[in-house]
C-alpha positions in Angstrom: -3.1 19.9 3.0 0.7 20.2 3.2 2.8 22.9 2.3 3.8 22.6 -1.4 6.5 24.9 -2.8 5.6 23.9 -6.1 1.9 25.2 -5.7 1.0 28.5 -7.8 -2.5 28.0 -6.7 -5.1 26.4 -4.7 -9.1 25.9 -4.8 -11.2 25.0 -2.1 -14.9 23.6 -2.7 -17.6 23.0 -0.2 -19.9 20.8 -1.9 -21.9 20.0 1.3 -24.5 21.7 3.2 -22.5 23.4 6.3 -20.1 25.9 6.1 -16.4 25.4 6.6 -13.7 27.5 7.4 -10.2 27.2 5.8 -7.1 28.9 7.2 -3.1 28.5 7.1 -2.1 25.8 9.4 0.4 27.9 11.4 -2.8 29.9 12.7 -2.8 28.1 15.9 -5.8 30.3 17.4 -8.2 28.9 15.3 -11.3 27.0 16.5 -14.7 26.1 16.3 -15.6 29.0 18.7 -12.6 31.2 17.6 -12.8 31.8 13.6 -10.5 34.9 13.7 -7.9 34.4 10.8 -10.0 31.7 9.1 -12.2 32.3 5.6 -15.4 31.0 5.3 -16.5 28.8 2.2 -20.2 28.9 2.4 -22.4 25.9 1.6 -22.0 25.0 -2.3 -19.1 27.8 -2.6 -15.6 28.0 -3.7 -12.8 29.9 -2.7 -9.7 30.1 -5.3 -6.3 31.8 -4.9 -4.9 32.0 -8.3 -1.4 32.6 -9.1 -1.6 35.8 -10.2 -3.4 37.1 -7.3 -1.8 35.1 -4.6 1.7 34.2 -5.5 2.8 32.7 -2.6 -0.1 30.1 -1.5 2.0 27.3 -1.1 1.6 26.9 2.8 0.0 24.3 5.1 -4.0 24.6 4.8 -6.2 23.3 7.4 -10.2 23.3 7.6 -12.8 23.2 9.8 -16.7 22.9 10.1 -18.6 23.6 13.2 -21.5 21.2 12.3 -21.8 17.6 11.3 -19.3 15.0 11.1 -19.3 14.1 7.6 -18.7 17.0 5.6 -17.0 16.5 2.0 -14.8 18.7 1.0 -12.4 19.1 -2.5 -9.0 20.7 -2.4 -7.2 21.2 -6.0 -3.7 22.3 -6.4 -2.7 24.1 -9.4 1.0 23.9 -10.4 
């Protein structure tokens, strides 16, 4: 998801069966064998950064999965 200066919160949900990893897009060292700097979103789990807890979540975000090729993933922005 791209950067958005109007964003005041963000939710990541993984309805799939494989773990996914989210990270700020500027974290260039993140890859399937180097997951430092990422946050794991387990299968069936949700990670949310609410505006009261993380007011500056307006950066671009990337995600990857270490297995599978058609993993579903949901991102919701709050304004």
